[in-house]
DOLUM-753755 format. One record per residue: y, z, x of N, C-alpha, C, O in turn; residue number from 1; residue in three letters. Coordinates in steps of 0.2 Angstrom, whole numbers, plus 5000, padded with zeros to 4 digits. Each point is the difference from the previous one (the first is absolute). Last residue first. Layout:
BEGIN
PT  Y  Z  X  Y  Z  X  Y  Z  X  Y  Z  X  NUM  ALA
...
end
This chain:
BEGIN
PT  4947  4974  5011  5002  5005  5005  4999  4997  5007  5001  5003  5005  313  UNK
PT  5003  4989  4967  4997  4999  5006  5002  5005  5005  5005  5003  4999  312  UNK
PT  5003  4995  4978  4993  5003  5001  4997  4999  5006  4995  5004  5002  311  UNK
PT  5024  4979  4992  4999  5007  4997  4993  5002  5000  4995  4997  4998  310  UNK
PT  5012  4986  5021  5000  5000  4993  4999  5007  4997  4998  5005  5004  309  UNK
PT  5014  4990  5020  4993  5001  4997  5001  5000  4992  5005  5002  4997  308  UNK
PT  5011  4983  5021  4999  5007  4996  4993  5001  4997  4998  4995  4997  307  UNK
PT  5005  4990  5025  5000  4999  4993  5000  5007  4996  4995  5004  5002  306  UNK
PT  5016  4994  5022  4994  5000  4997  5001  4999  4993  5005  5002  4997  305  UNK
PT  5011  4989  5024  4999  5005  4994  4993  4999  4997  4998  4995  5000  304  UNK
PT  5007  4997  5026  5001  4998  4993  4999  5006  4995  4995  5004  5001  303  UNK
PT  5015  4998  5024  4993  5001  4996  5001  4998  4993  5004  5003  4996  302  UNK
PT  5009  4991  5029  5000  5000  4993  4993  5001  4997  4996  4997  5001  301  UNK
PT  5016  5009  5024  4995  4997  4996  5000  5001  4993  5001  5006  4997  300  UNK
PT  5018  4992  5025  4997  5004  4994  4994  4996  4997  5000  4994  4999  299  UNK
PT  5011  5005  5027  4999  4997  4994  4998  5005  4995  4997  5005  5002  298  UNK
PT  5019  4998  5020  4994  5002  4998  4999  4997  4993  5004  5001  4995  297  UNK
PT  5013  4998  5025  4998  4995  4995  4993  5002  4998  4995  4996  5002  296  UNK
PT  5027  5018  5008  4993  4998  5002  4997  4996  4994  5000  5002  4994  295  UNK
PT  5022  5008  5006  4999  4994  5004  4993  4998  5002  4999  4994  5002  294  UNK
PT  5007  5024  4984  5003  5002  5006  4999  4994  5005  4999  5000  5006  293  UNK
PT  4987  4997  4974  5003  5006  5001  5002  5001  5007  4996  5000  5005  292  UNK
PT  4998  4977  4978  4999  5004  5005  5003  5007  5000  5005  5001  4996  291  UNK
PT  4984  4975  4990  5005  5005  5000  4999  5004  5006  4994  5001  5003  290  UNK
PT  4990  4983  4979  5003  5001  5007  5005  5006  5000  5000  5004  4995  289  UNK
PT  4996  4981  4983  4995  5002  5005  5003  5001  5006  5005  4997  5002  288  UNK
PT  5004  5005  4971  5000  4997  5007  4995  5003  5004  4998  5005  4999  287  UNK
PT  4999  4992  4974  5002  5005  5005  5000  4996  5007  4996  4996  5001  286  UNK
PT  4995  4994  4979  5007  4999  5001  5003  5005  5005  5006  4999  5002  285  UNK
PT  4972  5002  4990  5000  4994  5004  5008  4999  5002  5001  4996  5005  284  UNK
PT  4993  5022  4980  4998  5001  5007  5001  4994  5005  5002  5001  5005  283  UNK
PT  5002  4997  4972  5005  5004  5003  4998  5001  5007  5005  5001  5004  282  UNK
PT  4979  4989  4983  5006  4995  5001  5006  5004  5004  5003  4997  5004  281  UNK
PT  4978  5016  4988  4998  4995  5006  5006  4996  5002  5001  4998  5006  280  UNK
PT  5001  5015  4975  5001  5004  5006  4998  4996  5006  5003  5001  5005  279  UNK
PT  4994  4989  4974  5007  5001  5002  5001  5004  5006  5005  4998  5004  278  UNK
PT  4973  4999  4988  5003  4994  5003  5007  5000  5001  5002  4997  5005  277  UNK
PT  4987  5022  4986  4998  4999  5007  5003  4993  5003  5002  5000  5005  276  UNK
PT  5002  5005  4972  5004  5005  5004  4998  4999  5008  5004  5000  5004  275  UNK
PT  4984  4987  4979  5007  4998  5001  5004  5004  5005  5004  4998  5004  274  UNK
PT  4974  5009  4990  5000  4994  5005  5007  4997  5001  5002  4998  5005  273  UNK
PT  4995  5020  4980  4999  5002  5006  5000  4995  5005  5003  5000  5006  272  UNK
PT  4999  4995  4971  5006  5003  5003  4999  5002  5007  5005  5000  5004  271  UNK
PT  4976  4991  4985  5005  4995  5001  5007  5003  5003  5003  4997  5005  270  UNK
PT  4980  5018  4988  4998  4997  5006  5005  4994  5002  5001  4999  5006  269  UNK
PT  5002  5012  4973  5002  5005  5006  4998  4996  5007  5004  5001  5005  268  UNK
PT  4991  4988  4975  5007  5000  5001  5002  5005  5006  5004  4998  5004  267  UNK
PT  4973  5000  4989  5002  4994  5003  5008  5000  5001  5002  4997  5005  266  UNK
PT  4988  5022  4985  4998  5000  5007  5003  4993  5003  5002  5000  5006  265  UNK
PT  5001  5003  4971  5005  5004  5004  4998  5000  5007  5004  5000  5005  264  UNK
PT  4981  4988  4980  5007  4997  5001  5005  5004  5004  5004  4997  5004  263  UNK
PT  4974  5013  4992  5000  4994  5004  5007  4997  5001  5002  4998  5005  262  UNK
PT  4991  5021  4980  5004  5001  5007  5000  4994  5004  5005  4999  5004  261  UNK
PT  4983  5000  4975  5007  5003  4999  5004  5000  5006  5006  4999  5000  260  UNK
PT  4971  4996  5002  5004  4994  4997  5007  5002  4998  5005  4996  5001  259  UNK
PT  4980  5021  5007  5002  4995  5005  5004  4994  4998  5004  4998  5003  258  UNK
PT  4989  5018  4981  5005  5003  5004  5002  4995  5006  5006  4999  5002  257  UNK
PT  4976  4996  4984  5006  5000  4996  5006  5002  5005  5005  4997  5000  256  UNK
PT  4973  5006  5008  5002  4993  5000  5007  4999  4996  5004  4996  5003  255  UNK
PT  4987  5025  4996  5002  4998  5007  5002  4993  5001  5005  4999  5003  254  UNK
PT  4986  5008  4977  5006  5003  5000  5003  4999  5007  5006  4998  5001  253  UNK
PT  4972  4995  4994  5005  4996  4996  5007  5003  5001  5005  4996  5001  252  UNK
PT  4978  5016  5009  5001  4994  5004  5005  4996  4996  5004  4996  5003  251  UNK
PT  4989  5023  4986  5004  5002  5006  5002  4993  5004  5005  5000  5003  250  UNK
PT  4981  4999  4978  5007  5001  4998  5004  5001  5006  5006  4998  5001  249  UNK
PT  4971  4987  5001  5002  5007  5000  5008  5001  4998  5004  4997  5003  248  UNK
PT  4983  4981  4988  5002  5003  5006  5002  5007  4999  5003  5002  4995  247  UNK
PT  4979  4984  4990  5007  5001  5001  5001  5004  5007  4996  5003  5003  246  UNK
PT  4985  4980  4987  5000  5005  5004  5008  5002  5001  5003  4996  5004  245  UNK
PT  4982  4989  4977  5007  5001  5003  4999  5007  5004  4999  5005  4997  244  UNK
PT  4985  4975  4991  5000  5006  5003  5006  5001  5004  5001  4996  5004  243  UNK
PT  4991  4987  4975  5004  5001  5005  5000  5008  5002  5001  5004  4996  242  UNK
PT  4983  4975  4989  5002  5007  5002  5005  5000  5006  4999  4996  5004  241  UNK
PT  4989  4985  4987  5007  5001  4998  5002  5007  5002  5006  5001  4999  240  UNK
PT  4968  4995  4996  5005  4995  5002  5007  5001  4998  5001  5002  4994  239  UNK
PT  4985  5020  5009  4999  4994  4996  5005  4995  5003  5005  5001  5003  238  UNK
PT  4982  5023  5007  5005  4995  4999  4999  4994  4996  4994  4998  5000  237  UNK
PT  4998  5029  4999  4997  4993  5002  5006  4995  4999  5004  5001  4995  236  UNK
PT  5001  5025  5011  4999  4996  4995  4997  4993  5003  5000  4998  5006  235  UNK
PT  5003  5028  5000  4998  4994  5004  4998  4995  4995  4994  4998  4999  234  UNK
PT  5013  5024  4994  5005  4995  5001  4999  4994  5005  5004  4997  5002  233  UNK
PT  4979  5020  4992  5004  4999  4994  5005  4995  5001  5001  4996  4995  232  UNK
PT  4981  5013  5020  5001  4993  4999  5005  4999  4994  5000  4994  4997  231  UNK
PT  4996  5025  5024  5001  4999  4992  5001  4993  4999  5005  4997  5002  230  UNK
PT  4992  5015  5020  4994  4996  4997  5001  4999  4992  4995  4999  4997  229  UNK
PT  5019  5014  5020  4996  5003  4995  4994  4996  4997  4996  5002  4997  228  UNK
PT  5020  4990  5020  4998  5007  5002  4995  5003  4995  4996  5004  5003  227  UNK
PT  5013  4974  4993  4997  5000  5007  4997  5007  5002  4995  5000  5003  226  UNK
PT  5015  4996  4975  4995  4995  5001  4997  5001  5007  4993  4999  5000  225  UNK
PT  5025  5015  4993  4994  5002  4997  4994  4994  5001  4994  5002  5000  224  UNK
PT  5027  4994  5010  4997  5006  5003  4994  5002  4996  4995  5002  5003  223  UNK
PT  5018  4980  4989  4996  4999  5006  4997  5005  5003  4994  5000  5002  222  UNK
PT  5014  4994  4973  5000  5006  5004  4996  4999  5006  4994  5001  5000  221  UNK
PT  5021  4983  4983  4994  5000  5004  5000  5007  5004  5005  5001  5004  220  UNK
PT  5006  4989  4971  5001  5003  5006  4993  5000  5004  4995  5000  4997  219  UNK
PT  5014  4981  4985  4995  5006  5001  5001  5003  5006  5001  4996  5005  218  UNK
PT  5011  4987  4975  5001  5003  5007  4996  5006  5001  5000  5005  4996  217  UNK
PT  5003  4971  4988  4996  5006  5001  5001  5003  5007  4999  4996  5004  216  UNK
PT  5017  4986  4979  4995  5000  5005  4997  5008  5001  5003  5004  4996  215  UNK
PT  5007  4984  4981  5002  5002  5006  4994  5001  5005  4995  5000  4998  214  UNK
PT  5004  4990  4979  5007  5002  5001  5002  5001  5007  5006  4998  5002  213  UNK
PT  4975  4984  4989  5001  5008  5000  5007  5001  5002  5004  4996  5002  212  UNK
PT  4987  4982  4996  5001  5003  4994  5001  5007  5000  5002  5003  4995  211  UNK
PT  4985  4987  5025  5004  4996  4996  5001  5003  4993  4995  5001  4996  210  UNK
PT  5000  5016  5023  4996  4994  4998  5005  4996  4995  5005  5003  4998  209  UNK
PT  5004  5013  5022  4998  5000  4993  4997  4994  4998  5002  4995  5002  208  UNK
PT  4997  5016  5023  5004  4996  4996  4998  5000  4992  4994  5000  4999  207  UNK
PT  5003  5019  5020  4996  4995  4997  5004  4996  4995  5003  5003  4995  206  UNK
PT  5000  5014  5028  5003  4997  4994  4996  4994  4998  4999  4996  5003  205  UNK
PT  4998  5028  5012  4997  4994  4998  5004  4997  4994  5000  5003  4995  204  UNK
PT  5008  5015  5026  4999  4998  4993  4996  4993  5000  5001  4996  5004  203  UNK
PT  5007  5027  5013  4997  4993  4999  4999  4999  4993  4997  5004  4996  202  UNK
PT  5012  5016  5018  5004  4996  4996  4997  4993  5000  5004  4995  5003  201  UNK
PT  4989  5023  5011  5000  5003  4994  5004  4996  4994  5000  5002  4995  200  UNK
PT  4999  4992  5029  4993  5000  4997  5000  5003  4993  4995  4998  4996  199  UNK
PT  5024  4990  5018  5000  5006  4996  4993  5000  4997  4999  4997  4995  198  UNK
PT  5010  4990  5029  4998  4999  4993  5000  5008  4997  5000  5004  5003  197  UNK
PT  5005  4988  5020  5006  5001  4996  4998  5000  4992  5004  5001  4996  196  UNK
PT  4980  4995  5022  5003  5007  5001  5005  5001  4995  5002  5006  4999  195  UNK
PT  4981  4976  4993  5004  5000  5006  5003  5008  5000  4999  5003  4995  194  UNK
PT  4976  4988  4994  5008  5002  4999  5003  5000  5007  4998  5002  5005  193  UNK
PT  4980  4983  4991  5002  5007  5000  5007  5000  4999  5004  4995  5000  192  UNK
PT  4983  4984  5001  5001  5004  5007  5002  5007  4999  5002  5003  5005  191  UNK
PT  4992  4981  4977  5007  4999  5002  5001  5003  5007  5006  5000  5002  190  UNK
PT  4973  5002  4987  5001  4993  5002  5007  4999  5003  5001  4995  5004  189  UNK
PT  4994  5026  4988  4996  4999  5006  5001  4993  5002  5001  4998  5006  188  UNK
PT  5008  5008  4974  5004  5003  5005  4996  4999  5007  5004  4999  5005  187  UNK
PT  4985  4993  4975  5006  4996  5002  5004  5003  5005  5003  4997  5005  186  UNK
PT  4978  5015  4988  4998  4994  5003  5006  4996  5002  5001  4997  5006  185  UNK
PT  5002  5021  4981  4999  5002  5006  4998  4994  5005  5002  5000  5005  184  UNK
PT  5002  4997  4971  5006  5002  5004  4999  5001  5007  5003  4998  5005  183  UNK
PT  4978  4988  4985  5003  5005  4998  5007  5001  5004  5001  4997  5004  182  UNK
PT  4979  4982  4990  5005  5003  5004  5003  5006  4996  5001  5001  4994  181  UNK
PT  4983  4982  4999  4997  5006  5002  5005  5004  5004  4998  5006  5003  180  UNK
PT  5006  4972  4989  4997  5003  4995  4997  5007  5001  4998  5003  4995  179  UNK
PT  5015  4981  5019  4993  4999  5000  4996  5003  4994  4994  4998  4999  178  UNK
PT  5032  4992  5010  4996  5004  4996  4993  4999  5001  4998  4994  5000  177  UNK
PT  5022  5001  5019  4996  4997  4994  4996  5006  4997  4998  5004  5003  176  UNK
PT  5027  4999  5008  4993  5000  5002  4996  4998  4994  5001  5001  4994  175  UNK
PT  5027  5000  5016  4995  4999  4994  4993  4999  5003  4999  4997  5005  174  UNK
PT  5021  5019  5006  4999  4993  4998  4995  4999  4995  4998  5005  4996  173  UNK
PT  5009  5012  5027  5001  4999  4993  4999  4993  4998  5000  4995  5004  172  UNK
PT  4993  5021  5016  5000  4993  4999  5001  4999  4992  4995  5000  4996  171  UNK
PT  5008  5022  5013  5000  4996  5007  5001  4993  4998  5003  4996  5003  170  UNK
PT  5008  5021  4980  4993  4999  5003  5000  4995  5005  5005  4997  5001  169  UNK
PT  5013  5012  4982  4999  5002  5006  4993  5001  5002  4997  5005  5001  168  UNK
PT  5010  4978  4979  5003  5006  5003  4999  5002  5007  4999  4995  5004  167  UNK
PT  4985  4991  4977  5007  5000  5003  5002  5006  5002  4997  5006  4999  166  UNK
PT  4981  4978  4992  5001  5006  5003  5007  5000  5004  5001  4996  5004  165  UNK
PT  4984  4989  4976  5005  5000  5005  5001  5008  5002  4999  5004  4996  164  UNK
PT  4980  4978  4993  5005  5005  4999  5005  5001  5006  4999  4997  5005  163  UNK
PT  4985  4981  4982  5001  5005  5006  5004  5006  4997  5003  5000  4995  162  UNK
PT  4987  4973  5000  5001  5007  4997  5000  5005  5006  4996  4999  5005  161  UNK
PT  5002  4977  4998  5006  5000  4996  5000  5008  4997  5005  5001  4997  160  UNK
PT  4978  4990  5019  5007  5001  5003  5005  5001  4995  5005  5003  5002  159  UNK
PT  4968  4996  5002  5004  5003  4995  5007  5001  5002  5002  5006  5001  158  UNK
PT  4977  4978  5007  5005  5004  5003  5005  5002  4994  5003  4996  4997  157  UNK
PT  4977  4991  4999  4998  5003  5006  5006  5004  5003  4998  5004  5005  156  UNK
PT  4992  4987  4970  5006  5002  5004  4998  5003  5006  4996  5005  5000  155  UNK
PT  4990  4976  4984  5001  5007  5001  5006  5001  5004  5003  4995  5003  154  UNK
PT  4978  4986  4986  5007  5002  5000  5001  5007  5001  4997  5004  4997  153  UNK
PT  4983  4974  5001  5002  5007  5002  5007  5001  5002  5003  4996  5004  152  UNK
PT  4978  4986  4983  5007  5001  5002  5001  5008  5002  4998  5004  4995  151  UNK
PT  4981  4988  4996  5002  4995  5005  5007  5000  5003  5001  4997  5005  150  UNK
PT  4987  5016  4977  4999  5003  5007  5001  4995  5005  4998  5000  5006  149  UNK
PT  5013  5006  4968  4997  4995  5004  4998  5003  5007  5004  5004  5003  148  UNK
PT  5008  5006  4978  4993  5002  5002  4997  4996  5004  4994  5001  5002  147  UNK
PT  5028  4996  4989  5000  5006  5004  4994  5002  5002  4999  5004  5005  146  UNK
PT  5004  4978  4980  5003  4998  5007  5000  5006  5005  4999  5000  5006  145  UNK
PT  4984  4998  4973  5007  5002  5001  5002  4999  5007  4996  5001  5005  144  UNK
PT  4985  4983  4986  5001  5007  5002  5007  5001  5000  5005  4996  5000  143  UNK
PT  4981  4986  4984  5005  5001  5006  5001  5007  5001  5000  5005  4996  142  UNK
PT  4982  4977  4991  5002  5007  5001  5004  5000  5006  4998  4998  5005  141  UNK
PT  4997  4981  4977  4999  5003  5007  5003  5007  5000  5006  5001  4998  140  UNK
PT  4985  4990  4979  5006  5000  5004  4998  5002  5007  4997  5005  5000  139  UNK
PT  4988  4994  4980  5000  4995  5005  5006  4999  5004  5001  4995  5004  138  UNK
PT  4993  5023  4980  5003  4994  4997  5000  4994  5004  5003  4994  4998  137  UNK
PT  4989  5027  5009  4996  4998  4995  5002  4994  4996  4997  4996  4997  136  UNK
PT  5011  5006  5029  4999  5005  4994  4996  4997  4995  4997  4995  5000  135  UNK
PT  5001  4997  5026  5004  4999  4994  4998  5006  4995  4995  5003  5001  134  UNK
PT  5003  4988  5027  4999  5005  4995  5004  4999  4994  5006  4999  5001  133  UNK
PT  4987  4981  5016  5005  5005  4999  4998  5005  4994  4997  4997  4995  132  UNK
PT  4983  4990  5019  5005  4999  4995  5005  5005  5000  4999  5006  5001  131  UNK
PT  4980  4994  5011  5006  4997  5004  5006  4998  4995  5005  4998  5003  130  UNK
PT  4971  5012  4993  5002  4993  4998  5006  4997  5004  5001  4994  5001  129  UNK
PT  4990  5029  5003  4995  4996  4999  5002  4992  4999  4997  4996  5003  128  UNK
PT  5019  5022  5000  4996  5000  5006  4994  4995  4999  4999  4996  5005  127  UNK
PT  5026  5001  4983  4993  5003  4999  4996  5000  5006  5000  4994  5003  126  UNK
PT  5027  5006  5000  4994  4996  4998  4994  5004  4999  4999  5005  5003  125  UNK
PT  5029  5001  4996  4994  5000  5003  4995  4996  4997  5000  4997  4995  124  UNK
PT  5029  5007  5008  4994  4998  4996  4994  5001  5004  5000  5000  5006  123  UNK
PT  5020  5006  5003  5002  5001  4993  4994  4998  4996  5000  5003  4994  122  UNK
PT  5004  4995  5031  4996  5005  4997  5001  5002  4993  4998  5006  4998  121  UNK
PT  5012  4977  5018  5003  5006  4999  4996  5006  4997  5003  5006  4999  120  UNK
PT  4988  4972  5004  5001  5003  5006  5004  5006  5000  4999  5005  5004  119  UNK
PT  4997  4985  4976  4993  5002  5003  5002  5003  5007  4997  5005  5001  118  UNK
PT  5020  4984  4986  4999  5007  4998  4993  5003  5003  5000  5006  5001  117  UNK
PT  5016  4976  5012  4996  5000  4994  4998  5007  4998  5000  5005  5005  116  UNK
PT  5023  4988  5009  4992  5002  5002  4997  5000  4993  5003  5003  4995  115  UNK
PT  5021  4992  5006  4997  4997  5006  4993  5001  5001  4996  4995  5002  114  UNK
PT  5017  5015  4980  5003  4993  5000  4997  4996  5006  5000  4994  5000  113  UNK
PT  4994  5029  4996  4996  4995  4996  5003  4993  5000  4997  4996  4998  112  UNK
PT  5013  5024  5013  4996  4996  5004  4995  4995  4995  4997  4995  5003  111  UNK
PT  5018  5021  4987  5004  4995  5004  4995  4995  5004  5002  4994  5000  110  UNK
PT  4989  5025  4989  5002  4995  4995  5004  4994  5003  5000  4995  4998  109  UNK
PT  4993  5023  5016  4994  4996  4998  5002  4995  4995  4998  4994  5000  108  UNK
PT  5018  5021  5007  4998  4996  5005  4995  4995  4998  5000  4994  5001  107  UNK
PT  5006  5023  4985  5006  4995  5000  4998  4995  5005  5001  4994  4999  106  UNK
PT  4985  5025  4999  4999  4996  4994  5005  4994  5001  4999  4994  4998  105  UNK
PT  5002  5023  5018  4994  4995  5001  5000  4996  4994  4998  4994  5001  104  UNK
PT  5019  5021  4998  5001  4995  5005  4994  4996  5001  5001  4994  5001  103  UNK
PT  4997  5024  4985  5004  4995  4997  5002  4994  5005  5001  4995  4998  102  UNK
PT  4986  5024  5009  4996  4996  4996  5005  4994  4996  4997  4995  4999  101  UNK
PT  5015  5021  5015  4995  4996  5004  4996  4995  4995  4999  4994  5002  100  UNK
PT  5024  5013  4988  4995  5004  5003  4995  4995  5004  5001  4994  4999  99  UNK
PT  5026  5000  4997  4993  5000  4997  4995  5005  5003  5001  5002  5006  98  UNK
PT  5023  4992  5000  5000  5004  4994  4993  5000  4996  4999  5003  4995  97  UNK
PT  5005  4977  5022  5004  5007  5000  5000  5003  4993  5000  4996  4995  96  UNK
PT  4991  4982  5013  4995  5006  4999  5004  5006  4999  4997  5005  4999  95  UNK
PT  5003  4966  5001  5005  5006  4999  4995  5006  4998  4997  5000  4995  94  UNK
PT  4997  4977  5020  4999  5003  4994  5004  5007  5000  5001  5003  5005  93  UNK
PT  4996  4970  5007  5002  5007  5000  4999  5003  4993  4999  4997  4995  92  UNK
PT  4988  4981  5019  5006  5002  4997  5002  5007  5001  4997  5004  5004  91  UNK
PT  4984  4983  5005  4999  5001  4993  5007  5003  4996  5000  5001  4994  90  UNK
PT  4997  4994  5030  4999  4994  4997  5000  5001  4992  5002  4995  4997  89  UNK
PT  5005  5026  5014  4999  4994  5004  5000  4994  4996  5005  4999  4996  88  UNK
PT  4998  5024  4995  4993  4998  5001  4999  4993  5004  4995  4997  4999  87  UNK
PT  5025  5024  4997  4999  4993  5002  4992  5000  5000  4997  5003  5004  86  UNK
PT  5019  5015  4982  4996  4999  5006  4998  4993  5000  4999  4996  4995  85  UNK
PT  5023  5018  4993  4994  4995  5000  4996  5001  5006  5003  5003  5005  84  UNK
PT  5018  5009  4988  4995  5002  4996  4994  4996  5000  4995  5001  4997  83  UNK
PT  5026  4998  5016  5001  4997  4993  4994  5002  4996  4999  4997  4994  82  UNK
PT  5002  5010  5029  5006  5003  4996  5000  4997  4993  5003  5004  4995  81  UNK
PT  4973  4994  5015  5007  4999  5003  5005  5003  4995  4999  5003  4995  80  UNK
PT  4975  5002  5013  5004  5000  4994  5007  4999  5002  5003  5005  5002  79  UNK
PT  4976  4988  5013  5006  5004  4999  5003  4999  4993  5001  4994  4999  78  UNK
PT  4973  5002  5011  5006  4997  4997  5005  5005  4999  4999  5005  4997  77  UNK
PT  4976  4991  5017  5005  5004  4997  5006  4996  4998  5002  4995  5003  76  UNK
PT  4972  4995  4999  5005  5003  5004  5005  5004  4996  5000  5000  4994  75  UNK
PT  4986  4977  4998  4998  5006  5002  5006  5003  5004  5005  4997  5002  74  UNK
PT  4986  4980  4986  5005  5005  4998  4997  5006  5003  4995  5003  4997  73  UNK
PT  5002  4969  5009  4997  5007  4999  5006  5005  4998  5006  4999  5001  72  UNK
PT  4989  4974  5002  5006  5004  4997  4998  5007  4998  5000  5002  4995  71  UNK
PT  4985  4981  5014  5006  5000  5004  5006  5003  4998  5005  5000  5003  70  UNK
PT  4978  4996  4978  4998  4998  5008  5006  4999  5004  5005  4996  4998  69  UNK
PT  4997  5020  4980  4999  4993  5001  4999  4999  5008  5002  5004  5004  68  UNK
PT  4989  5019  4988  5006  4996  4998  4999  4993  5002  4995  4998  5002  67  UNK
PT  4990  5023  5000  4999  4993  4999  5005  4996  4997  4999  4997  4995  66  UNK
PT  5005  5028  5004  4994  4997  5003  4999  4993  4997  5001  4998  4995  65  UNK
PT  5022  5018  5009  4996  4996  4995  4994  4997  5003  5001  4996  5005  64  UNK
PT  5019  5025  4999  4995  4995  5003  4996  4997  4994  4999  5003  4995  63  UNK
PT  5024  5013  5013  4998  4996  4995  4994  4995  5003  5002  4997  5005  62  UNK
PT  5015  5027  5000  4995  4995  5002  4997  4997  4994  4998  5003  4995  61  UNK
PT  5027  5010  5011  4994  4999  4996  4995  4995  5003  5002  4996  5004  60  UNK
PT  5022  5021  4999  4996  4995  5004  4993  5000  4996  4997  5005  4999  59  UNK
PT  5030  5003  4994  4993  5001  5001  4996  4994  5003  5003  4995  5000  58  UNK
PT  5023  5012  4996  4996  4995  5004  4993  5002  5001  4998  5000  5006  57  UNK
PT  5011  4997  4972  5002  4999  5007  5001  5006  5003  5003  5005  4997  56  UNK
PT  4980  4997  4984  5008  4999  5000  5001  4998  5008  4996  5001  5004  55  UNK
PT  4983  5007  4976  5002  4996  5006  5007  4998  5000  5003  4998  4995  54  UNK
PT  4984  5024  4994  5004  4994  4998  5002  4997  5007  5003  5002  5004  53  UNK
PT  4976  5016  4989  5005  4997  5004  5003  4994  4998  4997  4995  4998  52  UNK
PT  4992  5025  4987  4998  4994  5002  5006  4997  5005  5006  5000  4998  51  UNK
PT  4995  5026  5000  4999  4995  4995  4998  4993  5004  5000  5000  5006  50  UNK
PT  4994  5024  5006  5006  4995  4998  4998  4995  4995  4994  4998  4999  49  UNK
PT  4995  5027  5003  4999  4993  5002  5006  4996  4998  5003  5001  4995  48  UNK
PT  4998  5026  5011  4998  4995  4995  4999  4994  5003  5003  4998  5005  47  UNK
PT  4996  5029  5004  5003  4994  5000  4997  4995  4995  4995  5002  4997  46  UNK
PT  5004  5023  5012  5001  4998  4993  5003  4993  4999  5004  4999  4997  45  UNK
PT  4992  5012  5024  4994  5002  4997  5001  4999  4992  4995  5001  4997  44  UNK
PT  5028  4996  5014  4994  5001  5004  4994  5003  4996  5002  5005  4997  43  UNK
PT  5015  4985  4987  5001  5003  5006  4994  5000  5004  4994  4998  4998  42  UNK
PT  5019  4993  4977  4995  4999  5005  5002  5003  5007  5005  4999  5002  41  UNK
PT  5003  5011  4974  5002  4996  5005  4995  4998  5006  4997  5005  5002  40  UNK
PT  5004  5009  4976  4994  4995  5002  5003  4995  5005  4997  4994  5001  39  UNK
PT  5010  5033  4994  5001  4993  4998  4995  4996  5002  4995  5002  5004  38  UNK
PT  5008  5021  5003  4997  5000  4993  5001  4993  4997  4997  4998  4995  37  UNK
PT  5012  5007  5026  4993  5001  5001  4997  4999  4993  4994  4998  5000  36  UNK
PT  5029  5001  5001  4997  4994  5003  4993  5001  5001  4996  4995  4998  35  UNK
PT  5016  5023  4994  5001  4995  4995  4996  4994  5003  4997  4996  4996  34  UNK
PT  5006  5021  5019  4995  5002  4995  5000  4995  4994  4994  4998  4998  33  UNK
PT  5022  5000  5019  4993  4998  5002  4995  5002  4995  4995  4996  5000  32  UNK
PT  5031  5000  4995  4996  5005  5001  4993  4997  5002  4997  4996  4996  31  UNK
PT  5025  4990  5008  4995  5001  4995  4996  5006  5002  4997  4999  5005  30  UNK
PT  5028  4998  5004  4993  4999  5002  4996  5001  4994  5001  5005  4996  29  UNK
PT  5025  4986  5008  4996  5005  4997  4993  4999  5001  4998  4994  4998  28  UNK
PT  5020  4997  5019  4997  4998  4994  4996  5006  4997  4996  5003  5004  27  UNK
PT  5026  5000  5012  4993  4999  5001  4997  4999  4993  5002  5002  4995  26  UNK
PT  5023  4992  5016  4996  5004  4995  4993  4999  5001  4998  4994  5001  25  UNK
PT  5019  5003  5020  4999  4997  4994  4996  5005  4995  4998  5005  5002  24  UNK
PT  5012  4996  5022  4993  5001  4998  4998  4996  4994  4994  4998  4999  23  UNK
PT  5028  5003  5008  4997  4996  5004  4992  5000  4999  4997  4995  5000  22  UNK
PT  5018  5018  4988  5002  4993  4998  4995  4996  5005  4998  4995  4997  21  UNK
PT  5002  5028  5007  4996  4998  4993  5001  4993  4999  4996  4997  4997  20  UNK
PT  5016  5011  5021  4993  5000  5002  4996  4998  4993  4995  4996  5001  19  UNK
PT  5028  5006  4998  4998  4994  5004  4993  5000  5001  4997  4995  4999  18  UNK
PT  5012  5024  4992  5000  4995  4995  4998  4993  5003  4996  4996  4997  17  UNK
PT  5006  5023  5017  4994  5001  4995  5000  4994  4995  4995  4997  4999  16  UNK
PT  5023  5005  5016  4994  4998  5003  4994  5000  4996  4996  4996  5000  15  UNK
PT  5024  5012  4991  5000  4993  5001  4994  4997  5003  4997  4995  4999  14  UNK
PT  5007  5028  5000  4998  4997  4993  5000  4993  5001  4995  4997  4996  13  UNK
PT  5012  5014  5023  4993  5001  4999  4998  4997  4993  4994  4997  5000  12  UNK
PT  5029  5002  5005  4996  4995  5004  4993  5001  5000  4996  4996  5000  11  UNK
PT  5018  5019  4988  5000  4994  4997  4996  4994  5005  4997  4996  4997  10  UNK
PT  5005  5026  5011  4996  5000  4995  5000  4993  4996  4995  4998  4998  9  UNK
PT  5020  5006  5020  4993  4999  5003  4995  5000  4994  4995  4997  5000  8  UNK
PT  5028  5006  4995  4998  4993  5002  4993  4999  5003  4997  4995  4999  7  UNK
PT  5011  5026  4994  4999  4996  4994  4998  4993  5003  4996  4996  4997  6  UNK
PT  5010  5020  5019  4993  5001  4997  4999  4995  4994  4994  4998  4999  5  UNK
PT  5027  5001  5011  4995  4997  5005  4993  5001  4997  4996  4996  5000  4  UNK
PT  5022  5015  4989  5000  4992  4999  4995  4997  5004  4997  4995  4998  3  UNK
PT  5006  5028  5004  4997  4999  4994  4999  4992  4999  4996  4997  4998  2  UNK
PT  5016  5010  5021  4993  5002  5001  4996  4998  4993  4995  4997  5001  1  UNK
end
C-alpha cells in the first residue's frame, strides 16, 4: 500500500516538473512605475521620427520640369535590391542609405550630364536684363541642388521600415511604420489575440542600436491599456520593433502532452489494425457450410469488428 502511494506521489511530482518544463521560465517584468518615470515614447508622449533613410524596396517619385524633348522624367521609381533607381534614358542613381534631400541632390548632380543648369533650376536670370545672376566678383551664382524648384523628389511608399507582430494573433507578420503607431494599434491591425494567447504575457522587444550591448524588453499591460485607459505601456512603435504575444501556459502544456503521446498512439493504432487484419485472415480460413442431422443448413460468417481504440466506447 505504501509502495503504491509513493509511486503516485512520484508520478504527481513528475507531472509538475513536466508542466514547468513545458511552460518555460517567465521573463522578469520591468516595474510599470519605472517605465512611467522614464522617457520611453508612448501614447500621448510621442516623438518625431529622425530623417527618413531610403532603402530597398521603397517607392520614390522623381519629376523634372522641362527635361529633354521627348525624354521626360516623371513617375514612381522603385529602389531596387542593389540600392539604385532607374531614370530611364538618363541612367541609374544609387540612393540607398541617403535621406530625401540627399537623394535629390545626387539626382540633380547626375542630371547635369544631360540637362543644362538653367533647366535644372541651378542658375537664375535677372528679371530686367535677362542675364545670369552673378556675385560681386562676377561669378555665376549657383543654387544648392537641394533647393532647386525644378526637380521634385519624394517617397511615396515607405516599404523598408516597419515593425513585426508575432505569436498568437490572427494575422502575424510585418506591418509598415507610420510614425504614429502604438502597441494597441498594432494588435488591432493584426486582427486581435487568438483564444490561445496569454494577454498577461505580451512583450515589446526593441533591438539594440548599433554599438549597444543588448535589446530592450518592455512588458505590455494590455488589461490596463484596454480596461483602464492607462497609456503607460502603450508604447509608440519604432522601426524594427517586435511585439511578441506569448501562448497561454496551459495551452502550451496541452500541446506538449499531445506531442509526447502522439508516437504511442500511432504504435497502439498500428497494433490494433494488425490484430484486426490477423483475425480477419483467420476468419476467411474457416470452413463454410456444414449440417446437423443430415440437414444442410448453411452458416453465416460475421466478420470480426475492429477493436475499439483506447478511450472509445
